[in-house]
N, C-alpha and C positions, 0 to 999 in steps of 0.2 A: 514321821509323816511329812510328805512333801507339801509345798505351799498350795498347790492346786488341790491336793487331797484335804488339807486343812480347811480351805475355803469351801470345798464341797460339804464337809462335815458340818461346818457352821451354818451353811445355807439349809442343809437338811433339817437341822434342829429347828430353825426358824419356820420352815414350811410345815413340818410335822406339828409344831405347836399351833399354827394357824388352822390346820385341818382339825385338830382335836377340839378346837373351839367352835366348829360349825355345828349349829343346833340340828338335832335329828330331822325335824320337819323340813328345814332348809336343805339338808342333804338329800331327802327324798324328792323334793321338787327339782333339785339340780340333776338328779339321776334321770328323771323323766325327760327333762329338756335335753340332756346329753344324748339319750337314746334317740330321740327324734332327730337331733342334729346329725348324729353319726349315720343314721339310716339313710339320710339324703346324699351321702357321699357317693359319687360314681364308683369309687373303688370298692365299696361294699355292695352297691346295687348290682354290679356285674360279677361279683365274686361267687364262685362255687364252693370254695373252702376258705374259711377265716380262722386264723389262730387268735384266741382271745384269752381272757382270764376271769376268774371270779373275784370281784371286789370284796374286800374285808375291811372292817373298822370304818374309818372315815374316808377311805378312798372314794373317788368319784364312782358312783354306783354303776355296775354293769349288768345286774340281773335282768332288768327289763330289756336291755339291748340283746343279751344272749337269747332270750326267749323269742324276740322278734326275728332275729336272724334264723333261728331254727324253724320258726313258722313259715318263713320264706322258702324253706327247703335248702338253705345253706348248711353245709357241713361245718360244724364249729369244733375246733380242737382246743382243748384246755390243758394247761400244764400240770405235770406231776413232779414235785420237787424230789430230786434224788439225794442220796446221802452226801454226794460231793458237790451239791448245789447246782448241778446241771439240771436241765428240764427234759423229762420224758413228756409224751403227749398221749391223750386219749380223747375220743369223741364225746361231746356233750350230749347226754341223753335226757336232759330236762332237770328241773330242780330236785326231783326225787331221786336222781341218780348221782347226787353229790354226797361225799362223805368227809367227815372231819379228818384233817391231816395235821402234821406238826406245825408249830409256829402260828397257830390260829387260822390256818388256811383251810380251804375246801378244795377237794380234788374230785375229778370224775371217777366213777366206779368201773368204767368200761375197760376193755382190753388195752394194754399198753402198746403203742405203735412205734416206739423208739424215738431217740433224740432227733433223728433226721426227718421225722414226719412233718415237722414245721416247714420244710422246704417245698411241700406240696401246696402251701397256702397261697392264695392270691392276694391276701391282705393280712397283716399282723397287727393286732391291737395291743399296745404296750402300756403297762403301768408306768408311772413316773411321778415325780414331785414338781418338775418344772421343765420348761424348754425355752430356748432363746431364739433370736431372729435368724440364727444360722441353722436352726433345726436340731441343735445339740440338746439332748435330753439328760436331765439329772434324775437318776434312779435312787434307790435306797442304799446302794453300795454293796449289795450282796454278790454281784457279779453274774447272777444267773442269766439275765437278759443280755449282758455283754457277750456271753457265749453264744446265745441264740443269734444275735446280730452278726457276730463273726462267722457263724455257720452259714447264715444266709448270704453273706458277702462272699463266701468261699465258692459259691456256685448255685445259681438259681435253678429251681425246677428239679424236684427230687425224682419225678417219674416213677413213684411207687416206693420211695425210700421209707423205711420204717414200717413196711407192711401196709401202706396205704393203697387201697384198691380203687379202680375206676368205678364211677357210677354217674347217673344222669342228674339226680338231685339228692339233697340230704334226706329226703323222706322215702326214697325208693329202696335203699339197701342199707346195710349196717356199717359201711366204711366210707370215708371221704374219698373224693376223686384223686387220681394220680396225675391229672393233667398238670403240666408245668405252668408256673406263672410266666409273666413276660420275661424276656431275656435280661431285663434290668433287675429282676427280682420282684418280690411282692411289695406292695405299698406298706409303708411303716407308719402307723398312726398312733400317737400317744394321746391318752384321755386324761384331761385335767379339769380343774376348777377354773373359773374366771379369776384372773389375778395371778395365775401361775405361769403365764407366758411373759417372760422377763426379757429385758434388754440383753442380758449376758448371764451365762452360767459358767462356772469354772469347768474347764475341759482338760482332758488328758489325751495323749496320742491315740489311744485305743477307742476313744468315743466316736460313735458313728451317727451321722445325722438322720433324722426321720423325714418322712415325706410331708406330714401334716400333723397338726394338733387340733383336737376337737374339745371345745369347752361347752358349757350349757348355752352360751349365747353366740358363739362364733366358730368358724373354721379358719385356721391359720395354715397357710401353705408356705413351704420353704423351697428356695431354689436348690437344684441339685448341686452337689459339691463339684 
C-alpha cells in the first residue's frame, strides 16, 4: 500500500469511528438541517434531475432530502451497486420503493437505466467521509464513485444515455429528463457532518475535486481546478 493510500486508510478509520459515536437523536437533527441547507443550493433549486443516494448507518441522513426533491418534481436517480462495484441507476419512487441490497444498502426497485444515466443529472450528491479546501473528497475506498466521477469527466450531458427519457418534471412521467447538464458537467456536492471539512486529505492522481460540500451548518464552495 502506497503512502497516500495508507494515510487515507488511517483517516477513514478515524472518521468512521467518530461517526459511529454520533447519538441517534443528534444524527436525526443533523439530517433535517442538512436537508434544509442542501435545498437552498442554487444547483439543486434549478435542477431537473439529481443523482443522489440513500444514506445508511451513521452517514449524514439523506431520506428527508430525497423526499423534498421528489416533492419539488425533481427526478432523483439512486445508485444500484453492481457485482464489479460500478453503479447502475434507477429513479427514486419514494421510501416504499426501496429494497434491501447487499452490504446493508438500500436500492431503488424501479427499472435500471444503465451506468451512463448519471450523465443526465444536473447535480450529483456524493457520499464521503471528508473533503478539504481543494475540494478533494475522501470516500470509503470502494472505488464506485471514482468510476462515476471519471465517467462524468469523460463527457457531460448524456442526452438520453442509459435509457433516460425527456420529461417536464419528475411528477409528470416515469423517467428522468434527457436534457444535458451544463458544458462543464453537473455540480458535484458531497454531504458531510460538521467537522468533516478538513484542511487537507490525502489524495491520489485519480481523485477529482467536487464543487461544494454541504454540512448541517454551512455550505463550503471550492474553486475550480
